[in-house]
N, C-alpha and C positions, 0 to 999 in steps of 0.2 A: 504494500500500500504506500502511495506517495506520501511524503511528509516534508515539511520545510527543513532546510538545512542552511548552514552559514559558514563561510570561511573568509579569511582575510590575510593579507601580507603587508608588511611595512617596507617602505623604500625610502631612501634618502631624498630629502627635498632640496631643491636648489637654494643657495644662500640668499638671504634677504638683506639688503644694505640697511644698516642701522637697526636691524630687528634681531631675530633669533638665529643663532648658529644652527646648522643642521646637526641633528643628534648623532650622525655617523661620522662627524669630523674626527680626524685621527687623534687629536688630543683630548677627546671627550669620551668618558665611559658612559655608554648610552643608558637611558632609563630602562628599568625592568618591570614588566607587568606584574601587579599583585592583585588587581581586580579588573576583569575585562569580560563582563557578561555580553553575550551577543545581542545586537539590536534585534528587537522583535520583528519577525516576518509579518508585514501588514496582512491581516486576515483577508481583506477584500482582494488583495493582489494574489495571495496564495490560492484563493478560491477559483480564480480564472487561469491559474497555472503559469503566471508570468515569472521569469527569472531575470536577474540583472546584476549589475555591479555599480558601486558608487566609490569614487575616489575622493578622499578628503585630506586636507592639510590640517594639522593641529599642533598646539604647543603643549609640551609637558612642563608644568610649572615646578618651582623649587620645592613646593610642599607635596608634590606627587599628583596634584589634581590636573585636570585638562582645562586649559584656558581657551584661547581662540580656536575656533573650528570653522572651516570653510569648505564647501563642496566645490571640487575642481571639475569633476566630470561624472555624469550618470548615464548609464545605458541599460534600458531605455530611460528617457527623461520622464520625470513626474510621478514615479512610482515608489522609489525607495529613499529619496533624499532626506525626508523628515525623519524616518525611522533610523537611518544611519547617523544623522547628526545628533539626535536625542540619545542614541545608544552610546556613541563615542564620548559624549559629555560626562557620562557616569563612570568612565574608566579611571583607574588609579594606578600610579607607577611609583617605584622608588625613583628619586630624582636623578637626573644626569649629573655627572661629576666632572669637573675640570680643575686640575691643580689642587685636589683635595676639598673643593668647595662645591656645593650643589648649585646648579645653574638651570636656566630655562633653555629649552632647545625645540627645534621644529621637526616634525615628522610628516611624511605623506603616507597614507594608508589606503589600500584598496579593499573594499568589503564586497564579498560575493554572496548574493542571495540565490540559493539553488534548491531545487526539489530533488529528493532522492527516493529510491525504492528499496524495499527489503526483499531478500530471497525467500522463496517458499520451500517448505519441507515436502518431499514427495508424498503425494496422497492428500495434501492439505487442500482446503477449499479455495476456490478461485478468488482473485483479488476483488474486494468489494468495489463496485462502480465501474469495473473495467469490462468492456464488451468482450464476450467470449471469442477467443482466438485472435483478437487484435493486438493486445499488449500482454502476452504471457510473461510472468515473472520468472527469473532464473530459478532453477531447482537446486537446492543445496546439494553439493556433491556428496554422495553417500559415504565415501571414504573419509572426507573431512568432517562430516557429521559424526561419524563413529569415533574419530579421534578428538572431537570437540574443539576443532580449530575454527576460529572466527577471524574475519578480515573484510576486505572490500575489493571491488573492481569498478572501474569507470570506463565507459565505452563512448567513443565519438563515432558518429555516423551521418550519412546524408539521406535525405528523403527525396525521392524522385517525384515527378509531377503527379504520378498516380498514387503516391503515398507509400510506395515500396521502399524498404531500407536498402541502401547500397553503401559500399566502401566503409563497412563497420570495422573498427579496430580498437583494441584496448589501449588506453593512454595511461592508465595507472592501475596498479594492483598490489595488494599485500595480503598474504604472500603470493608469489607467482604460482601459476599452474592451473589447478582445477577451477578456481574462482573465475579466472579469465575465460576459460572455455564455457563455463555455465552462463556467464553474462553475455558472451558473444552469441551463443546458441539462441538465447531468448530474444535478443535485439534483432537478430537476422530474421526472426519470425514475425516481427512487428509490422504493422501497417498503419500509417498515419493518414490524415485527411488529404484528399486530392488538392493540389495547388491550383491557383487561378492563372499561373504563368509557368514557364518551362525552366525557371531558375531553381536548381537544387537547393534545398534548405539543409543546413548543418545543425545538428543538435548534439548535446552531450548528456549522458545519463549515468548516474552513479548508483551502485547497488551495495548495500550493506548486508553482509552475511552474518547474521546473529542467530545463535541457538535459540530454540523456543523457550528454554529455561535459562537464558544467559544471566550471568552474575554481573555483567558489566553495566554500569550506569553512565558515568562520565569517563572518557579515556583521553589521554594526552592528544592534542591536535598537532598537525604538521607545522613545523617551523622550517621555512625555506630561507637560506642565506642569500646574500646579495653578492654581486661580482661586477667587475668592470665590463661595460657594454663595448663590444669591438668598435673602434673608431671607424673602420672601413664600412661597417654596417650602418653607422650613423650617416656617413658621408653619402652612401649610395641609397639610403632609405630601404635597406634590405630587411625583410622579416624572415624568420626561420623557426625551426623546431628541432629539438634533440631528444632522442629516446635513449634512456639509460637503464641498465640493470644495476641495482645497488644491494650491497650486503649490509644488514643492520644489526645492531645490538638489541637485546630485549627492550631497552628504553626507546628504540626507534632511531638512535643515533647512527648515522651512516658511517660505516667503516671503510668501504671501498666502493668505487663506481667504475663502470665501463660503458662505453658508448655502443649502442646497438644500431642506431641509424641517425643520420643528420641531414637536414635539408636547409640550406645548401651544405655541401660537404665541407667540413673543416672550419668554416667561418666562426661558428659559435661553440666549437668543441671545448676550448679552454674555459670559457665562461660557464658552460654547462657543468663541467667537472668541478669547478670551484664552488658553484652553487650546491651541487649534490653533496660534496664532501663536507660542507659546512652545515648541512641540514639535519633535521631530526624528523622522521616520519611517524605517523600514527602506527603503533606496533601491531603485530599479529598476536593472537592470544590462543593458548591451549588450555582448556578447562578453566578459564578465568585468569590465567597467569600469562603475562607478556613473555614472548619468546623471540629469540634471534630468528631472522628470516631473510629471504631474498625477495626484493620488490621491484616493480616496474615503475618508472617515473618519466613523464614526458614534460619537457620545459618548452614554453613558447617564448619567442623573442620578437619584440616589436619596437623599432626606434621611436615610434610615436608615443610609447609609454615609458621610455627611458629619458634620463636627463641628458639629452644630446645637445651639443653646442648649436646655437642658432635655431633651436627648436621653436616653432611658431605653430599656432593653431587656435581654433575658436575657444578651446577650453583652457588656454594658458592662463595661469594665475597672474593678474595684472600687477600684483605686489612684487613679483619676481622680476628684477631688472633684466634687460636684454643682455646677452653675453658680451663681455668685453674682450680684451686681448688675452687674458689668462683665465682659464676655467679648469676645474678639476676634471678628471676623466669621467666620461659618461658612465652611468651605473644602471643596473637593472636588478630588480628582485622579482622573480617569476612567482606568481601566485594569484589566485582568484580568477584567472582566465584559463579556460580549457582545463588542463591537468595541472595547473600551477600550484594550487593549494588544496590539500585534501585533509579532511578531518573526520573523526568519528563523533557522532552526536548522541546525546541522551535521547531516548525514544520520545518522539512527540514534541521536541523542542530544539531550538538551535543552540549551538555551542561555539565559542570562539577558539581561535588557535593562539599560539604564543609566539608569533613571528616577530623577532627583534633583529634589527640590522646588525650585521657583523662587518668588520673592515675587510677590504679585499686582500687576497694573498699577495 
């Protein structure tokens, strides 16, 4: 059954003259989250099945409260901005520190409002409200059900004009293997509404595999690190994606990573490896205990969402001055888009992640 879910990631904000320093500045120890409840998914928006993202800038004050908050971008517009702003204002941090003293600093955060589905156990009743045969849910793999393994898989796919699913691929999974195959098998059998034009529609759906008697309530969410965005990609306006396989500790901390595929080849490899190796993913569980596992992680790169020199656009924060002759390297934190940020949620409500910026390697 579909339910609301939420994820976000923090990225460095460009410096503001005469205002707050970016929290990721090298001489600053960044703030650490101590209270970050997820913004509520607007009930009316959830009822009509709309998903989206909101990008906000905020200041972490010396006392740990959130001060100034401004919406930079929302996709789609008009649905999630108020919920995002109200939720962010309630966050609390340990203050950022420079030279041993607490300071105020500025962050930019992307919040994702998404709908997720849960897997069914073989022989279970059909998903309430789903037309028979149109959106079957993944069946919990019997071997993993017997071993009491819990995890997730996220699938990206295209919908043809007649509603048929094409080009389905797993973009994230924990642990790798049977959950991927179960999610793909279900999505490939889906059929969406017919389109009014011939343009393929792309969607992403995440499936949580939870035991019927799961002991999990709230689990640690994914923390994705940041890394320098390749200058060549900024200059050429190149987007890309990198698919990685990562080994994780029981805490979800990434021990090692290797690239499975990259588009375009080699351009984003170093940034992707730096992000992966500094990240912590939602762990896999066996009988309620977190375990070491191998996971799949897909990172998307877009210069429009990075701090590229001379970046302009309709959503540019007017308080950020245009680039001068000297600028720090462009940076990117992947999260909240596609497979960028993945978290496990308490059943029936949204939960935040703990993504805090880290300095580049």
